[in-house]
C-alpha positions as CSV (number, residue, x, y, z in Angstrom):
1,M,0.0,0.0,0.0
2,K,2.8,2.4,0.8
3,I,4.5,1.8,-2.6
4,F,1.1,2.3,-4.3
5,S,0.5,5.6,-2.4
6,T,4.0,6.8,-3.2
7,L,3.4,6.1,-6.9
8,I,0.2,8.1,-6.8
9,I,2.0,11.0,-5.2
10,I,4.8,10.9,-7.8
11,L,2.3,10.8,-10.7
12,A,0.4,13.7,-9.2
13,L,3.7,15.7,-8.9
14,L,4.7,14.9,-12.4
15,T,1.4,16.1,-13.7
16,S,1.5,19.3,-11.7
17,C,5.0,20.1,-13.0
18,A,4.0,19.4,-16.7
19,G,2.1,22.7,-17.1
20,E,-1.4,22.8,-18.4
21,Q,-3.0,19.7,-20.0
22,V,-5.0,20.1,-23.2
23,L,-7.3,17.3,-24.4
24,V,-7.9,17.3,-28.2
25,I,-10.9,15.3,-29.3
26,T,-10.7,14.8,-33.1
27,E,-11.8,12.5,-35.9
28,R,-9.1,11.1,-38.2
29,G,-9.3,10.3,-41.8
30,G,-12.0,11.5,-44.2
31,Q,-12.2,14.8,-46.0
32,H,-11.2,16.8,-42.9
33,E,-8.0,14.8,-42.1
34,S,-5.7,17.6,-43.4
35,F,-7.2,20.1,-41.0
36,A,-7.0,17.7,-38.0
37,A,-3.4,16.6,-38.8
38,A,-2.2,20.2,-39.3
39,G,-4.1,21.2,-36.2
40,L,-2.4,18.6,-34.0
41,E,1.0,19.5,-35.4
42,W,0.4,23.2,-34.7
43,L,-1.0,22.5,-31.2
44,N,2.0,20.4,-30.2
45,E,4.4,23.0,-31.4
46,T,2.5,25.8,-29.8
47,G,2.2,23.8,-26.6
48,K,6.0,23.8,-26.4
49,E,6.0,27.6,-26.5
50,M,3.1,28.2,-24.2
51,G,3.8,25.4,-21.7
52,F,0.9,23.0,-22.3
53,T,0.8,19.3,-23.2
54,V,-1.6,17.8,-25.7
55,T,-3.4,14.5,-25.3
56,E,-5.3,13.2,-28.4
57,I,-8.3,10.9,-28.4
58,N,-10.5,9.9,-31.4
59,S,-13.6,8.7,-29.5
60,T,-15.3,9.6,-26.3
61,E,-14.9,6.1,-24.8
62,P,-12.1,7.2,-22.3
63,I,-14.1,10.1,-21.0
64,D,-15.7,10.3,-17.6
65,K,-15.6,13.0,-14.9
66,E,-12.3,11.7,-13.4
67,Y,-10.7,11.7,-16.8
68,L,-11.7,15.3,-17.6
69,D,-10.5,16.5,-14.2
70,R,-7.0,16.0,-15.6
71,F,-7.4,18.7,-18.3
72,D,-7.4,22.5,-18.2
73,L,-8.8,22.8,-21.7
74,I,-10.8,20.7,-24.2
75,V,-10.3,21.3,-27.9
76,Q,-13.0,19.8,-30.0
77,L,-11.1,19.7,-33.3
78,D,-13.7,18.7,-35.9
79,F,-15.4,16.2,-33.7
80,P,-19.2,16.1,-33.9
81,P,-21.8,16.4,-31.0
82,Y,-23.0,12.8,-31.5
83,T,-21.5,9.3,-31.0
84,W,-20.7,10.5,-27.4
85,T,-21.3,7.9,-24.7
86,D,-23.8,8.8,-22.0
87,T,-21.0,8.8,-19.5
88,A,-18.9,11.2,-21.6
89,A,-21.8,13.5,-22.2
90,E,-22.6,13.8,-18.5
91,A,-18.9,14.4,-17.7
92,F,-18.7,17.1,-20.4
93,I,-21.8,18.9,-19.2
94,S,-20.4,19.0,-15.7
95,Y,-17.0,20.2,-17.0
96,I,-18.6,23.1,-18.9
97,E,-21.3,24.1,-16.5
98,E,-19.1,24.0,-13.4
99,G,-16.2,25.8,-15.2
100,K,-13.6,23.1,-14.6
101,G,-11.7,24.1,-17.6
102,G,-12.0,25.8,-21.0
103,W,-13.4,24.7,-24.4
104,I,-12.5,25.5,-28.0
105,G,-14.6,24.0,-30.8
106,F,-14.3,23.9,-34.5
107,H,-16.5,23.2,-37.5
108,H,-18.1,19.7,-36.8
109,A,-19.0,20.7,-33.3
110,T,-22.2,22.3,-34.7
111,L,-23.4,19.2,-36.7
112,L,-26.5,19.4,-34.6
113,G,-29.4,17.2,-35.7
114,E,-30.1,13.5,-36.4
115,F,-27.0,11.9,-37.9
116,D,-26.2,8.3,-38.6
117,G,-29.1,7.1,-36.4
118,Y,-28.1,9.3,-33.4
119,P,-30.5,11.9,-31.9
120,M,-29.6,15.5,-31.5
121,W,-27.9,16.3,-28.2
122,E,-30.3,19.0,-27.0
123,W,-27.9,20.3,-24.3
124,F,-25.1,20.8,-26.8
125,S,-27.6,22.6,-29.1
126,D,-28.4,25.0,-26.3
127,F,-24.7,25.4,-25.6
128,M,-24.2,26.4,-29.2
129,G,-27.0,28.9,-29.1
130,G,-30.1,26.8,-29.7
131,I,-29.3,26.0,-33.3
132,R,-29.9,23.0,-35.6
133,Y,-27.7,22.2,-38.6
134,Q,-29.5,22.5,-41.9
135,N,-27.1,22.8,-44.9
136,Y,-23.6,23.7,-46.1
137,N,-21.8,24.8,-49.2
138,A,-20.7,21.5,-50.6
139,T,-18.8,23.5,-53.4
140,L,-16.1,25.0,-51.3
141,T,-16.5,28.8,-51.2
142,D,-14.2,31.7,-50.4
143,G,-15.7,34.5,-48.3
144,D,-14.9,37.4,-46.0
145,V,-15.2,37.3,-42.2
146,Y,-15.8,40.6,-40.4
147,V,-15.1,41.1,-36.7
148,E,-18.0,42.3,-34.6
149,D,-16.3,42.6,-31.3
150,S,-12.6,43.6,-31.6
151,T,-12.4,44.1,-27.8
152,H,-12.8,40.5,-27.0
153,P,-9.5,38.7,-26.1
154,V,-10.0,36.1,-28.9
155,M,-10.1,38.8,-31.5
156,Q,-7.2,40.9,-30.3
157,G,-4.9,41.8,-33.2
158,V,-7.2,40.3,-35.8
159,E,-7.9,42.3,-38.9
160,P,-11.4,43.9,-38.9
161,R,-12.2,42.0,-42.2
162,F,-10.3,39.1,-43.7
163,P,-10.9,36.5,-46.4
164,L,-11.0,32.7,-45.8
165,Q,-10.6,30.2,-48.6
166,D,-12.3,26.9,-49.3
167,E,-14.9,26.8,-46.5
168,E,-18.2,25.0,-46.2
169,W,-20.0,27.8,-44.3
170,Y,-22.6,25.8,-42.3
171,I,-26.2,27.0,-42.4
172,Y,-28.5,26.6,-39.3
173,D,-32.2,26.8,-38.8
174,R,-31.7,30.1,-37.0
175,S,-28.9,32.5,-36.0
176,P,-27.4,31.8,-32.5
177,R,-27.3,35.5,-31.9
178,G,-29.2,36.5,-28.8
179,N,-28.3,33.3,-27.1
180,V,-24.5,33.7,-27.5
181,K,-22.1,36.6,-27.9
182,V,-21.1,36.9,-31.5
183,L,-17.5,37.8,-32.2
184,A,-17.4,37.6,-36.0
185,S,-19.7,36.8,-38.9
186,A,-19.5,35.8,-42.6
187,D,-20.2,38.4,-45.3
188,E,-22.2,36.3,-47.6
189,S,-22.1,38.9,-50.4
190,T,-18.4,38.1,-50.8
191,Y,-18.9,34.4,-51.5
192,Y,-16.9,33.1,-54.5
193,P,-18.0,31.2,-56.4
194,P,-21.4,32.8,-55.8
195,T,-24.0,30.5,-54.2
196,E,-27.6,30.6,-53.2
197,I,-26.9,28.6,-50.0
198,K,-26.9,31.5,-47.6
199,M,-28.1,32.1,-44.0
200,G,-28.6,35.9,-43.8
201,D,-27.3,36.7,-40.3
202,H,-24.4,34.4,-40.3
203,P,-22.2,34.3,-37.1
204,V,-19.0,32.2,-37.5
205,V,-17.2,32.9,-34.2
206,W,-19.0,33.1,-30.8
207,V,-18.8,32.5,-27.1
208,N,-21.5,31.4,-24.7
209,E,-21.4,33.5,-21.6
210,N,-24.2,31.6,-19.9
211,V,-21.9,28.8,-18.7
212,K,-19.0,29.1,-16.3
213,A,-16.4,27.6,-18.6
214,K,-14.6,30.0,-21.0
215,N,-15.5,28.8,-24.4
216,V,-15.3,29.8,-28.1
217,Y,-16.6,28.2,-31.3
218,F,-15.1,28.7,-34.7
219,Q,-17.4,27.5,-37.6
220,F,-14.5,27.1,-40.0
221,G,-12.2,24.1,-40.1
222,H,-12.4,22.3,-43.4
223,S,-8.8,22.1,-44.6
224,K,-5.1,22.7,-43.6
225,I,-5.1,25.9,-45.6
226,L,-6.3,27.6,-42.5
227,Y,-2.9,27.1,-40.9
228,E,-1.4,29.3,-43.5
229,D,-3.8,32.2,-42.5
230,E,-2.4,34.7,-40.0
231,N,-5.8,35.8,-38.8
232,F,-6.9,32.2,-38.1
233,L,-3.7,31.4,-36.3
234,K,-4.0,34.6,-34.3
235,M,-7.6,33.8,-33.2
236,F,-6.6,30.2,-32.3
237,R,-3.6,31.3,-30.2
238,N,-5.7,34.0,-28.6
239,A,-8.4,31.4,-27.8
240,L,-5.7,29.2,-26.2
241,E,-4.3,32.0,-24.1
242,W,-7.8,33.2,-23.0
243,T,-9.2,29.8,-22.1
244,L,-5.9,28.8,-20.3
245,D,-5.8,32.2,-18.5
246,K,-2.3,32.9,-20.0
């Protein structure tokens, strides 16, 4: 028993000395593999600079409340809000509502609806502003993003308006505005090639201030080309610093 207790203490000390711990939940393979692979590479390199360590998982099977207690931040890197186990969902809700750590989500995190036989996760829909996914631009489209709140830490140093290439620009049944704080939106008049698949009021970066956890969602996240974009990288790094209280 003494040896076991000593090992537990040593492990705890090693964890505490390792800096912040970041959990990355991501899918691998498929059409978004380039974004996930580039994101993990960038996060690991950025972690060396900022003093955090990345743990990658590709399903929610390992997740329970004790598992999430190890982490200061969850990055949902193109992982959808379905296929979660009941235990993982319960642990995640507790993590967010109690402010146990931060959360950064990308792209697939708002695939909210009935997919592959799974029902919509109502809590996650509320977390994302009460939205339901409806459509997307299957033909990848360029378009401008304009910043609505330049004072927010996530948007510090980001250009007031900047283009993004080859995005899918998700469409929802309603705008999340009013239920979340919108930081940036898409200017649908700049879409190229032109498309009729538009939303009107189209937020693409927002935070939910109704939960204790610091959180930010980025609608974009289709390909690795984003990691060549200075504004995207600035927002991502800002989000890391803000959620990790750097």
